[in-house]
N, C-alpha and C positions, 0 to 999 in steps of 0.2 A: 832660842829658836829665832831666826827672822820674820820679820815682821810682812813681808811681801814673797812670797813667793812662785813662780813665773814656769808654768809648767810646756814645752816644746817637743810637741812630736817631728820625729826627722826621718822619712825614707828617702833613703839616695840623695842625702840633700848635700854632700862633699862641698861642691862648690861652695854654697853659700854659708852651711850653718856655722862658723868663724867671723862671721861677716852678722850677723842675727847675733849670737851673743855678744861679741863686742857690742853691739848697739844698746842690749840691755845690761849689759855690766858699765855704761858710763851715765848707767840713771843718775843726777842729780842727786836723787832720793838714793843709797848708798846702802840700807840696807833688807837685804834681801837674796834672797837663796835660785838657781836656773838650777830643773830637770828635765832634762833631754831623755826620751824615750826615746832611744832605737828601734826603729820598730825592722826589726831582720833587716836592714839594711845591705846590700850587696856590693860598696863600696869603701870607701873611707870616714861614713860618716861620724862613726863612734872615732876614729881617729883625731879627723878634726877638729871635734868639738872637745874634748882634753885638754882644755885651756886651763897654763899656771893659771889656775883663779879658784883658791877654797872654794869658792861662794858657786861652783860648777858641778853639777852632781848628773852623772850619765846611766842612765839606766839601760841595756840590753833587753830587748827580748824576740819570740819568732813573732814573721810578720802578721798583726792581728788589722791592719786599716786605724787608720787615723780619729776616729769618735772615744776605740776600746784605748789607744793609746793615751789620752788624753782624760781617760777614768782610770787609767791604770797611772797616769801621773799625780791624776789629785788621789787618788788613795796612796800614794808614798809621800806627803807632803803636810803640815800639820802647823798653819801660819792665820795670823787675823784676817790677810786678805790674800789671794790669787787670782791670778790674769794667764791669759796664753797668749802663746805666740807663736806665728807660725816658723819652719824652719826656714826660710827661705821671703823674711819680711823683716821693717830696720825702724827701730823706735825713735820721734823724738827727744835728747836729750829729759829734755819734765816731764814726761809723761808720765811716771805715777808720782812725781812730787805734786804736779797740780793736779793729778785726778785724786790723790787722797786728801787731799786741802776740799773737792770738791766733797768727796764723801763727807767729813768733821764735820764739815756745815753742814749740814743734809742730814742728819741722822736715819732720820728713818724716810733715806734712800739708799738699796743692798748694792747696787748695779753703775758700775759707772766707764761709760761708753765717748771714742771720738771721734771726729771728720778723718779720714784719709784718702791718700791720693794714688792712685793707680800709676803705676810707675816698672819700667818698660827692661830696669838695669840701668840702665846710665847713670855718668858719675853726679849727685846732687850733691857736692856739699855746704851748698847754700840752705837747703833743707834743717840742714843743721843744728846750720849758727844763727836762722833768725828766733826773733826770742816767740813767746807763748806766754799771753795773759793769761792764759784758763777761764775763759767767758767761756760762757753757762749758756748754751740754744736750748730755750728754756720749752718752744714750738715744738722741740723729739725730748725731752722731759716731763717725768713726773709717769703718770700710769700708761704707757706709750701701746700697751694692745691692740689699742684702732688704729695707732700709724703703725706697727712693727708685720700687720699678719698682711700691710699692701704691701710692703716693699722691706729688705732689712738692713734697716742703716749700721745695724752694731754689726761689726767688724768683727770676728772672734779675734785676730791680734788687738784688737784698743781698748777688750774687757775686762776691765778688773774689779773685782763684788767682795764680798764679805766672806769668809768662811763657813760663815754659821748659814747662807743662802742655799752653797751648797748642799749642805748639811742637811738642807730640810727637805730638799727638791730631791732628792738621787743623781746621776749622771747622768751623760749623753744617753738617749736611745742608739742603736747602731746601726740602722738599719738601711743606712743613705750615705755615705760619705759627700755628697751631694746636698744635703736638706738637715743632716743632723744637728748641725748646730744652730740652723734657724729653727727648728724645734726647741732645741733645749731654753732657746731664748726667747719666744711665743712664751712656752709655759713659763719661764721666769717671770716676764710679763703681766702675768693672771694674778702676780702673787706678788712682786717687788717690785718700788717706783725704781727706775734709772732719772741717771743725771748723762747732758752730754756735752762734752768742752766741743765747744765747735769750729776750733783750728783742729788742721790734720799733723795730728804727729805719729801718723803712720806707711810708710812706705810698704804699698802693697802689692808687693810684687806678682807679673804677669809673664809667664816665657810657653812659649810651643809646647812641655809638659805638662803646666799647670791644668790642675786637675778642672778647671773652673773652662779649660779651654776645649775639653772633650766636647763631642757631638753625644749624648747624651740617645738612647733608644725609647726612653719612657719618658715623659715629660714630669719627672722629679717634682719640680719644685707644684706644678699645680694642682697638682696628686695630692702632697702634703696641706698646703694650700684650706685646700678643701676639707683632707681632714684634723685638721689644729679648729676653722670654721664649725665640725661635728663635732667638737670638744668641750672650745668652749664657748660658741657661741658666738654672734653679730656686737655683743656689750658686757666688757669683761675690766676689770669687776663692775657691778652693776651699772650705770650711768656714764660709762664712756664705752661712747654703740662708735662704728666701725660705718665712715660715712659708704650707703652703699653704693653709689655712682659710681665714686671711685672703686671701689671692689670690682664695680661692671667692668672700669677701664682697667684696671689691670688682670683682670683676671682671660678676656679677651684679647690684651698682647702678649700675653704670654705662651696661650696658646696659636695665635699668631705670630708670633720668631718662633718658636717649636717647629710648625707645618713650614716655615722659611726656612730655617738653618736646613731641614732635610727637603725641602726643594732644591735647595741650588746647591747644595753639598754632600747631604747624607741619601737617608734612603727615600728617593722618587714617592714609590708607592704609599709609605705611613707619610708622609708629606702631603700628597693629595687627599690621603683619608682626610688626614688632621682638617685640611680647608674644608671639607666637601663640608662635615662635620661644622662648623664654623658657620658655615651660609645657612646649614640649616636649620639651623636651631638661634642663628640672630643673635645682638641685633649683633653692628655698624658693618654690613653686610657689603655696601660698594669701600669699605675698607680693606676686609678679610678679598675681598677681588683685588683690590690695586696692589698689594698687599701679591696675593699669588702670583698676578704679573709679573710684577719686578723679580719674584723668586724665579720664575721656568725661563725667564731672562740673564739671569747669570748664570742658571746651570747652561744655556743651548748657545748662548752667543758668546764667544773671545771678544775679551775688553780692545779696545781696538791701539791698545800699544804695546798687545803679546805679543813673540814672535808667532809667526804664519806661516 
């Protein structure tokens, strides 16, 4: 049985999956297995994932979505540690080794996550050659619920954790692919300590079809934040309280950005209605008005350098 099992959900990822798998297979820590869940792809994802390496296992299923695929992958593996890797992201070769060292040095911590870099697919050979020290960011380690509820610092592709923690918590909820991983990690942060490696170990790919680039019809992030606070409170575990002023700022920014996106390039009526709600409730009315004005300018006034 490998010490680490890496679960990789994949849907129509034929262009990226082989490079993603190679970045995991090239880890300096070799005692691992890759479990690819081909989630009903309509392209050559499964074929391109079938690399000539006994550590790669491909499981095909009907399309069920990211979170159900992650749960299926976890149900198929049995190892001391588990990790997630999205089908279009890449890892630094020292990632697993240094994460395992961090967890071994802190047996009362069950999750380890790392810094990451947003990436648009351009060649980055230097990223893989750069040395890493495994330096720990203490400000985002320990009981991180008060920080994670404000901003999801823990990219799923960066997280390694003990299988025992997965077994005790249960799997991902499967309500919304935009927020399911955040819900899982926030829920975990109320029960388990996290340790963060400060350096970037993941290239987080962004491209035109990335899930995170789509304009949502509902503000799933803020609705999930409100639900998490309802469930876990303003201090979890006891004594680790959320900064209420910071929370107010993040909530306002989240709703303002949602309204801005729709006013500028989405559903204008929804954007204006959201801005109106922010102005009625306050605070930050000046910021809200300024944001709304800029949104409408971006929608109605063409850029100076655009074709006429």
